[in-house]
C-alpha positions as CSV (number, residue, x, y, z in Angstrom):
1,M,-29.1,-2.2,-60.0
2,Q,-26.5,-4.5,-61.6
3,H,-22.9,-3.7,-60.9
4,R,-20.6,-5.0,-63.6
5,L,-17.6,-7.1,-62.6
6,V,-14.2,-5.5,-62.7
7,F,-12.5,-7.4,-65.5
8,R,-9.2,-7.3,-67.3
9,Q,-7.6,-9.7,-69.7
10,L,-3.8,-9.6,-69.8
11,L,-1.3,-11.3,-72.1
12,D,2.2,-12.7,-71.6
13,V,3.6,-12.6,-75.1
14,N,6.4,-15.1,-74.6
15,S,4.1,-18.0,-73.6
16,S,0.9,-16.6,-75.2
17,T,-0.7,-17.0,-71.8
18,Y,-3.8,-15.0,-70.8
19,T,-4.1,-13.8,-67.2
20,Y,-7.5,-12.7,-65.9
21,L,-8.3,-10.2,-63.2
22,V,-11.9,-10.5,-61.9
23,G,-13.2,-8.2,-59.1
24,D,-16.3,-7.3,-57.2
25,P,-17.0,-3.5,-57.9
26,L,-18.6,-3.0,-54.5
27,S,-16.2,-4.7,-52.0
28,R,-13.2,-4.3,-54.3
29,E,-12.2,-7.9,-53.6
30,A,-10.7,-9.7,-56.5
31,V,-9.2,-12.9,-57.8
32,L,-6.4,-13.4,-60.4
33,I,-6.4,-16.4,-62.7
34,D,-3.3,-18.0,-64.4
35,T,-0.6,-15.5,-63.5
36,V,2.9,-15.7,-65.1
37,F,6.0,-15.3,-62.9
38,E,7.7,-12.8,-65.2
39,Q,4.6,-10.6,-65.3
40,H,4.2,-10.3,-61.5
41,L,5.1,-6.6,-61.3
42,R,2.6,-5.7,-64.1
43,D,-0.2,-7.7,-62.4
44,R,0.5,-6.4,-58.9
45,A,0.6,-2.8,-60.2
46,L,-2.8,-3.2,-61.9
47,V,-4.3,-4.6,-58.7
48,D,-2.9,-1.6,-56.8
49,E,-3.9,1.0,-59.3
50,L,-7.5,-0.3,-59.5
51,E,-7.6,-0.3,-55.6
52,L,-8.5,-3.9,-55.4
53,K,-7.8,-6.3,-52.6
54,L,-6.6,-9.7,-54.0
55,V,-8.2,-12.5,-52.0
56,A,-7.0,-15.4,-54.2
57,V,-4.8,-16.3,-57.1
58,L,-6.0,-19.3,-59.0
59,D,-4.4,-21.7,-61.5
60,T,-6.6,-23.6,-63.9
61,H,-4.0,-26.4,-63.9
62,C,-0.3,-27.1,-63.3
63,H,1.2,-25.4,-66.4
64,A,3.9,-26.9,-68.5
65,D,4.9,-23.8,-70.6
66,H,5.4,-21.2,-68.0
67,V,6.0,-20.7,-64.3
68,T,3.0,-19.4,-62.3
69,G,3.3,-16.1,-60.4
70,A,1.0,-17.4,-57.6
71,W,3.7,-17.6,-54.9
72,L,5.0,-14.1,-55.7
73,M,1.5,-12.7,-55.5
74,Q,0.8,-14.4,-52.2
75,Q,4.1,-12.9,-50.8
76,A,3.0,-9.4,-52.0
77,T,-0.7,-9.5,-51.0
78,A,-1.2,-12.3,-48.5
79,C,-3.8,-13.8,-50.9
80,R,-4.6,-17.5,-51.0
81,I,-3.4,-19.8,-53.7
82,G,-6.0,-22.0,-55.4
83,I,-5.5,-25.0,-57.6
84,S,-7.0,-28.5,-58.1
85,R,-6.7,-30.9,-55.1
86,R,-6.3,-33.7,-57.6
87,Y,-2.6,-33.0,-57.9
88,G,-2.4,-34.5,-54.4
89,A,0.8,-35.0,-52.4
90,D,3.0,-33.7,-55.2
91,L,1.7,-30.1,-54.6
92,Q,3.3,-27.7,-52.2
93,G,2.2,-24.3,-51.1
94,A,-1.4,-24.1,-52.1
95,D,-3.9,-23.4,-49.3
96,L,-7.1,-23.4,-51.4
97,L,-7.5,-26.9,-52.8
98,L,-10.4,-27.0,-55.2
99,D,-12.7,-29.5,-56.9
100,D,-15.9,-29.7,-58.9
101,G,-18.7,-27.7,-57.4
102,D,-16.6,-25.5,-55.1
103,R,-17.0,-21.8,-55.1
104,V,-14.3,-19.1,-54.8
105,Y,-15.8,-16.0,-53.2
106,F,-14.6,-12.4,-53.7
107,G,-16.9,-10.0,-51.9
108,S,-20.5,-10.7,-52.9
109,R,-19.5,-12.4,-56.1
110,H,-18.1,-15.9,-56.7
111,L,-16.6,-18.2,-59.3
112,E,-18.0,-21.7,-59.6
113,V,-15.4,-24.4,-60.0
114,R,-15.9,-27.0,-62.7
115,A,-13.5,-29.9,-63.0
116,T,-12.4,-30.3,-66.6
117,P,-9.6,-32.9,-66.6
118,G,-8.1,-34.3,-69.8
119,H,-5.4,-31.9,-70.7
120,T,-4.0,-32.8,-67.2
121,D,-5.9,-34.7,-64.5
122,G,-6.1,-31.5,-62.4
123,C,-7.6,-29.1,-64.9
124,L,-10.3,-26.7,-63.6
125,S,-12.5,-24.2,-65.3
126,F,-14.0,-21.2,-63.5
127,L,-17.5,-20.0,-64.2
128,S,-18.7,-16.5,-63.2
129,D,-21.9,-16.3,-61.1
130,D,-25.4,-15.6,-62.4
131,Q,-25.1,-11.9,-61.7
132,D,-22.8,-11.7,-64.7
133,D,-24.7,-11.3,-67.9
134,P,-23.6,-12.9,-70.1
135,R,-21.7,-15.3,-67.9
136,R,-17.9,-15.9,-68.4
137,V,-16.0,-19.2,-68.2
138,F,-12.3,-19.3,-67.8
139,T,-11.3,-22.6,-69.4
140,G,-7.6,-22.8,-69.0
141,D,-6.1,-25.4,-71.5
142,A,-9.3,-27.5,-71.6
143,L,-11.2,-25.6,-74.3
144,L,-9.4,-23.1,-76.5
145,I,-10.7,-20.9,-79.2
146,R,-11.2,-23.3,-82.1
147,G,-9.1,-25.8,-80.4
148,T,-8.5,-27.8,-77.2
149,G,-5.6,-28.6,-74.9
150,R,-3.3,-31.5,-75.8
151,C,-3.6,-34.7,-73.9
152,D,-0.3,-36.5,-74.3
153,F,1.4,-35.8,-70.9
154,Q,0.7,-35.1,-67.2
155,H,-1.9,-38.0,-67.1
156,G,-3.8,-36.5,-70.0
157,S,-6.6,-38.4,-71.7
158,A,-8.4,-37.4,-74.9
159,L,-11.5,-39.4,-73.8
160,T,-11.6,-37.6,-70.5
161,L,-11.2,-34.2,-72.1
162,Y,-14.0,-35.0,-74.5
163,R,-16.3,-35.7,-71.6
164,S,-15.2,-32.6,-69.7
165,I,-15.9,-30.3,-72.6
166,T,-19.1,-31.8,-73.7
167,E,-20.6,-32.3,-70.2
168,Q,-19.1,-29.4,-68.2
169,L,-18.6,-26.7,-70.8
170,F,-20.8,-27.3,-73.8
171,T,-23.8,-27.6,-71.5
172,L,-23.4,-23.9,-70.5
173,P,-25.6,-21.2,-72.2
174,G,-24.7,-20.5,-75.8
175,D,-23.9,-16.8,-75.0
176,C,-21.5,-17.7,-72.2
177,L,-18.2,-16.0,-73.1
178,V,-15.2,-18.3,-73.3
179,F,-11.9,-17.0,-72.1
180,P,-9.1,-19.6,-72.6
181,G,-5.7,-19.9,-71.0
182,H,-3.8,-19.4,-74.3
183,D,-4.2,-18.3,-77.8
184,Y,-1.5,-18.4,-80.4
185,A,-3.3,-16.4,-83.2
186,G,-4.3,-13.2,-81.4
187,R,-7.9,-14.3,-80.6
188,T,-9.1,-13.1,-77.3
189,M,-12.5,-14.7,-76.6
190,S,-15.2,-16.9,-78.0
191,T,-18.6,-18.2,-76.9
192,I,-19.9,-21.6,-76.0
193,A,-22.3,-21.5,-79.0
194,E,-19.4,-20.7,-81.4
195,E,-17.2,-23.5,-80.1
196,R,-20.1,-26.0,-80.1
197,Q,-20.6,-25.3,-83.8
198,H,-17.2,-24.4,-85.2
199,N,-14.5,-25.9,-83.1
200,P,-12.7,-28.2,-85.5
201,R,-11.7,-30.8,-82.9
202,I,-14.8,-31.2,-80.9
203,G,-17.6,-29.0,-82.4
204,G,-20.4,-29.9,-84.8
205,Q,-21.5,-33.5,-84.4
206,A,-18.1,-34.8,-83.3
207,Q,-18.3,-38.0,-81.3
208,A,-15.8,-39.3,-78.8
209,R,-14.0,-41.4,-81.3
210,D,-13.6,-38.5,-83.7
211,F,-12.0,-36.4,-81.0
212,V,-9.8,-39.1,-79.6
213,G,-8.6,-40.0,-83.1
214,F,-7.8,-36.4,-83.9
215,M,-5.9,-35.9,-80.6
216,E,-3.9,-39.1,-80.9
217,N,-2.5,-38.0,-84.2
218,L,-1.4,-34.5,-83.3
219,Q,2.3,-35.5,-82.7
220,L,3.2,-32.3,-81.0
221,P,6.7,-31.7,-79.6
222,H,6.9,-31.5,-75.8
223,P,6.7,-27.9,-74.4
224,K,10.2,-26.3,-74.3
225,H,9.9,-25.3,-70.7
226,L,8.4,-28.5,-69.3
227,A,11.4,-29.6,-67.3
228,V,11.6,-26.2,-65.5
229,A,7.9,-25.2,-65.3
230,L,6.4,-28.4,-64.0
231,P,8.5,-28.8,-60.8
232,A,8.2,-25.0,-60.2
233,N,4.5,-25.1,-60.5
234,L,4.1,-28.0,-58.1
235,R,5.7,-25.5,-55.7
236,C,3.1,-22.8,-56.8
237,G,6.0,-20.9,-58.5
238,K,8.2,-20.6,-55.4
239,P,11.8,-20.4,-56.4
240,Q,14.1,-23.2,-55.1
241,D,16.0,-20.7,-53.0
242,G,12.8,-19.3,-51.6
243,A,13.8,-15.7,-52.5
244,A,11.6,-13.3,-54.4
245,P,13.3,-11.3,-57.1
246,R,13.9,-7.7,-56.2
247,L,13.2,-4.9,-58.6
248,A,16.0,-2.7,-57.1
249,D,18.7,-3.2,-54.5
250,W,18.9,0.5,-53.5
251,G,15.3,1.3,-52.4
252,P,11.6,0.4,-52.5
253,V,11.1,1.0,-56.2
254,R,7.8,0.0,-57.7
255,Q,6.7,-0.6,-61.3
256,T,3.5,1.0,-62.5
257,Y,1.1,-0.8,-64.8
258,A,2.5,1.5,-67.5
259,G,5.9,-0.1,-66.9
260,L,7.5,3.0,-65.3
261,L,9.7,2.7,-62.2
262,E,8.7,5.0,-59.3
263,I,9.5,5.6,-55.6
264,E,7.6,7.2,-52.8
265,P,8.3,10.8,-51.6
266,D,8.6,9.8,-48.0
267,W,11.5,7.4,-48.7
268,V,13.2,10.0,-50.9
269,A,12.9,12.7,-48.3
270,S,14.7,10.5,-45.7
271,H,17.5,9.5,-48.1
272,L,18.3,12.7,-50.0
273,R,22.0,12.5,-49.3
274,E,22.2,9.0,-50.9
275,L,20.5,10.1,-54.1
276,T,21.0,12.3,-57.2
277,L,17.8,14.3,-57.9
278,V,17.3,15.7,-61.4
279,D,14.5,18.2,-61.8
280,V,13.4,18.1,-65.5
281,R,11.1,21.1,-65.3
282,E,11.9,24.3,-67.2
283,P,13.9,26.9,-65.3
284,E,11.0,29.4,-65.0
285,E,9.0,26.7,-63.2
286,L,11.4,26.5,-60.3
287,G,10.5,29.8,-58.8
288,G,6.8,29.0,-58.7
289,E,4.6,28.1,-55.7
290,L,5.8,24.4,-55.7
291,G,9.4,25.5,-55.3
292,R,12.2,23.0,-55.8
293,I,14.0,20.3,-53.8
294,A,17.3,21.6,-52.4
295,G,20.3,20.1,-54.1
296,A,18.3,18.9,-57.2
297,L,20.0,19.4,-60.5
298,N,17.9,21.2,-63.0
299,I,18.1,19.7,-66.5
300,P,14.9,20.3,-68.6
301,L,13.6,17.1,-70.2
302,N,14.3,18.3,-73.7
303,Q,18.0,18.8,-72.8
304,L,18.4,15.5,-70.8
305,R,19.9,13.4,-73.6
306,G,22.6,16.0,-74.3
307,R,23.5,16.7,-70.7
308,M,23.7,13.2,-69.1
309,A,27.4,13.7,-68.4
310,E,26.4,16.1,-65.7
311,L,24.8,13.3,-63.8
312,P,27.1,11.3,-61.4
313,R,26.7,7.6,-61.7
314,D,27.8,6.7,-58.2
315,K,24.3,7.2,-56.8
316,P,20.8,6.3,-57.8
317,V,19.0,8.9,-59.8
318,V,15.5,10.1,-58.9
319,S,13.8,12.3,-61.5
320,V,11.2,14.9,-60.5
321,C,8.8,17.4,-62.3
322,H,5.5,19.1,-61.6
323,S,3.3,16.0,-61.4
324,G,5.5,13.0,-62.3
325,M,4.7,12.9,-66.0
326,R,7.7,14.4,-67.6
327,S,10.0,12.9,-65.0
328,G,8.5,9.5,-65.8
329,Q,9.7,9.9,-69.4
330,A,13.0,11.0,-68.0
331,T,13.5,7.6,-66.3
332,V,12.9,5.9,-69.7
333,I,15.5,8.1,-71.3
334,L,18.0,7.5,-68.5
335,R,17.5,3.7,-68.6
336,Q,18.0,3.6,-72.3
337,A,21.3,5.5,-71.8
338,G,22.5,2.8,-69.3
339,F,21.5,4.3,-66.0
340,E,20.4,1.2,-64.1
341,R,19.5,2.7,-60.7
342,V,16.7,5.1,-61.7
343,A,13.2,5.9,-60.4
344,N,10.6,8.6,-60.8
345,L,9.4,10.6,-57.8
346,R,5.8,9.5,-57.5
347,G,3.4,12.4,-57.8
348,G,6.1,14.9,-58.5
349,M,6.4,18.3,-56.7
350,L,2.6,18.3,-56.2
351,L,2.6,15.3,-54.0
352,W,5.9,16.3,-52.4
353,Q,4.4,19.6,-51.2
354,H,1.1,18.0,-50.3
355,M,3.0,15.6,-47.9
356,G,4.6,18.7,-46.2
357,Y,8.2,18.3,-47.3
358,A,10.3,21.4,-47.5
359,S,11.1,22.9,-50.9
């Protein structure tokens, strides 16, 4: 019986960067490809919610338009950081140095490494194993949808990129799905057959001189974030001060994949005096079997906007309801109103009672 890969395609709107999560459905081990620093909380939340164990975070190349989230993810999950060994002594922090023909294993599955230099001299593509039907190739900035990566900095070479694409990518089966590192027109994927036929830079019967001539006359401006992104990415995204950004300074707040802020019941139970709890259930619910947390203010959700003056601002606010749904929306309302230290009680009163806390 075939077990389909766990697969998610994620987008960073600011840089039009695609991040890919690929996991083994049996072992739950997974890898993350081309993370973005600012999207770390989103990506980590998805890994956690899908109950995956991240074994590696991979970069297809040393990016020039955004800072990688590799170091942040390693700090959070103890995964390895993989990137091309061809960046050499300039690279710091990676512990999985890759080159053509290597394999990155996650459970019983693997990605095959294909060296596809030309955009930079350290570009890699990652090909899913033959259990994946059709197979997928993650091409970074080498092969894009109806385009290719530029070749005018970071030791790029149009001739080298032509050879990489025609010899390493266009030789793959035509139904192999192409997932690029970027797209600026909302396209999400292509196939090798499509790009061999329709790519205006390198498809059809294009020869090397056609491609080189095309690329040498693009005259593109340098990436806006090159001066910041390149040195940071040679450190695998580690900030210069070595400190990871914190979501909250008052407690272990987590962000869900939906973007909501939440906090665990056990931490709340041991810090009740330091918090303002607001119960957003209807009054008739408070006398039910789930009870209520002593000291919590009762302000039903549909009254919250009009009664915010009742909430003191000298303490963090934790919202609570039956299961954490209405109180999740309460955190959105409170943050929109300027309450910066806010979180939802994860699981609501259902989880609070299940964990044995008094109510």
